[in-house]
N, C-alpha and C positions, 0 to 999 in steps of 0.2 A: 720910258721906252723911246726908241729912236723914231721920231715922227716921219722921217724920210723913208725908213724901212716899212713902216706901217702903210704909207701911201703906196709904196711899191707892191706891198702885199694886197692892198685893196684893188689895185689895177689888175694884178695877176688873177685874183679870184674872179673878178668880173669877166676877164677874157676867157678863162677856162670853164667857169661854171655859170656865169650869168649874174645879173644884178641882184636877183632875188636871193640866190644862195649866198652871195657876198654879204648881203644885209643880215642873213641869218647867222653867219659866222661872226661878223664883227659887231652886231648890234649889242649895245651895252658894255662893250669891252673898255670904254673910256672910264669905267669905274675904277680901273687901276691907274690912278693919276700920279701916284708917287713913283719915284725912281728907287725906292727902297728895294733891296735885293729880294726879299721874300715876296714882294708884290710883282716884281719882274718875273720871278720863277712861276708864280701863280698865273700870271698873264699867259705865259708860254704854254703851261699845262692845259689851261682852259681853252686856249686857241686850238691846240691839237685835239682835244676832246671834241670840240665843235666840228672841226674838219673831219674827224673820224665818223661823226654822225651824219654829216651832210654831203661828204665827198667820198668818192672811191679812193682806194689806195693809189692808183695811178694818177688821179687828179691831185691828190695831196702832194705827191712827188713833183708833178709838173708845176704846181703853184709855188711851192717853196724853192725849187731849184731856179725858178725865174726871178727870185728875189735876191739872188746872190750878188756879192760885190763883183766888180768887173776888173779884169786885168787891163793895164794901160793900153789904150788903142794903138799908139805908135809902136810899142813893143810887139803887140799881137800881129800887126801888119807885117812886121819884119819876119815873124815866124811863118806867116801865110806865104810871103814871097819865097822864103826858103823852101817851103813845101812845093810850091808851083814850079820852081826851077827844074826839078827832076821828078816831081811827083812822089817824093820820098818822105814818109813820116819820120824816118830817122833824121833827116836834115832839119825838119822842124823841131824835133826834140833837141838836137844839137844847138840850134839857135836859142831855144828857151833856156838851155843849160848855161850857155855863154852869158845870157842876160842876167841870170841869177848869180853866176860867178862874178861878173862885173860889179853887181850891186853889193855883194858880200865883201869883195876885196877893196873896191874903190869908194863905195858909198858908206859901208859900215866899218870898214878898216879892220876886218877880222884877220887873225893870223892865218897863214897859209895852211897849216895843219888842220885847223878847224874847218876852213872852207873845203879842203879836200875830203874830210870826213863827211861833211854834210852832203856833198855831191855824190860821194861813193855810196852813201846810204839811200840815195834816191829821194832825199828830202827836197822840198821845193816844187816849183811849177813843172819841171821837166819830167821827173819820175824815171822809171825804168821800164823798158818795153820787153814784153815776152809775146811774140807773135802779134795777134790782134788785140792784145791787152796791154795797157800801161798801168803800172802800179805806182801810185804816188802817195807820199806822206807829207802832209801839210807842214810847212816850216813854221815854227812858233812866231807869234806876232812880232814884227820887226823891232818895235820899241822895247820888247821884253827879251829879245833873243839872247843878248849877251848875258843878262841875268839868269835866263833859263839854263844856258850852257854851264854856268858856274854853280848852279843850285844842286845840292845833293839830296834834298828832301823830295821824294816823289810826289807827295801831296801838293807841295808848293809849286813844283814843276807843272802839274796839271792846272793850277790856278793861272800860271803865267802863259800857258800854251795857246789857248783859243783866241782867235781874232774877234769873236763875237762877245760883246760886253755882257749880254744877258747870260751866256754860258759861263764866262769867266767868273762873274760875281756869284753865280749860283754854285759853281764848283767850290769856290772859296768858303761859302756858307754851308756846304754839304747839303744843298737842296737839289734833288734829282730833276733833270730835264730829260724828257723822252728823246730817244735817239732819232726818231723821225724828224726832229727839228734840224738834224744835220744834213737833210737833203738840200738845205740852203747852201751849206758849205760844198756839197757835191756839185751844185750848180755852177760854182766857180770854174771847175774843170770842164764841165759840159759846155759852157760858153766858149772857153778857149778852143776846144777841139772842133766844135761845130763851126766856129768862125774860120779856123784854119782850113778845114776840109770842105766847108759849105755842104755838109751832109750831117744827118742826125747821128748822135752817139748816145750811149747810155752810160751812166756812172753808178756804181754800186758802193754802198757804205761797207767797209770791212770792219773798222773799229774806230771809236772816237772817245773823247774824254766823257761824253754823255753816257756812253755804254760802259764806263768804268776803265777804259784804256788810258794809257799814259801819253798817247798821241792819236792823231786822226789820220787814218789811211783809207784810200779809195781805189777802186778798180775801174778804169776807163775801158769800155768795150767799143772798139773801133769797128766800122763797117768791114765786111768781108772784102777780100781781093785788093787790099792795100799793100803797097810795098813798104 
């Protein structure tokens, strides 16, 4: 297991639920010392079982979403400035889309037609806005993206898709991971939009590879009265 993520989890549990509950959830979990896929899957399942026993559903969502990876700060500040210029969510989305396009074209050197397809589908950090909702589909892990795009086998695509090592390895071994674990992935988008807006937002899981889907999609619920 990723020790840095476990440390993040421990801090999040203490903040949301207190030291005593944190200890109840994590006590003895170091029995899973191996990085073998079946043990990683067992670790995640037992973690969520313990969280279900000691935490409310809202607390579980808060704890896991707080453990998400973070979008690069410099890029996020550019999106924040774009929003502040006119108070426009669409301007922030445009900035995020330009950042993704630049990464795909200049960083990963993808062909224009592939970049256009990914952007048109709403894949990546920007997503597509419908009123006060933004629908996003997580782009496959960057190191696997080219292989993913050329892969015809749906099962293999699911293996290559997720950014989370525990999920990716478990999917490859056909070991189920509860979909609640994906609140961590949802937290990636929550962090982005709460930083841009400096207001709370909610993110709902629509489908993920853990729920049997071929991709991971989320719905970002923005505060009311935003342009």
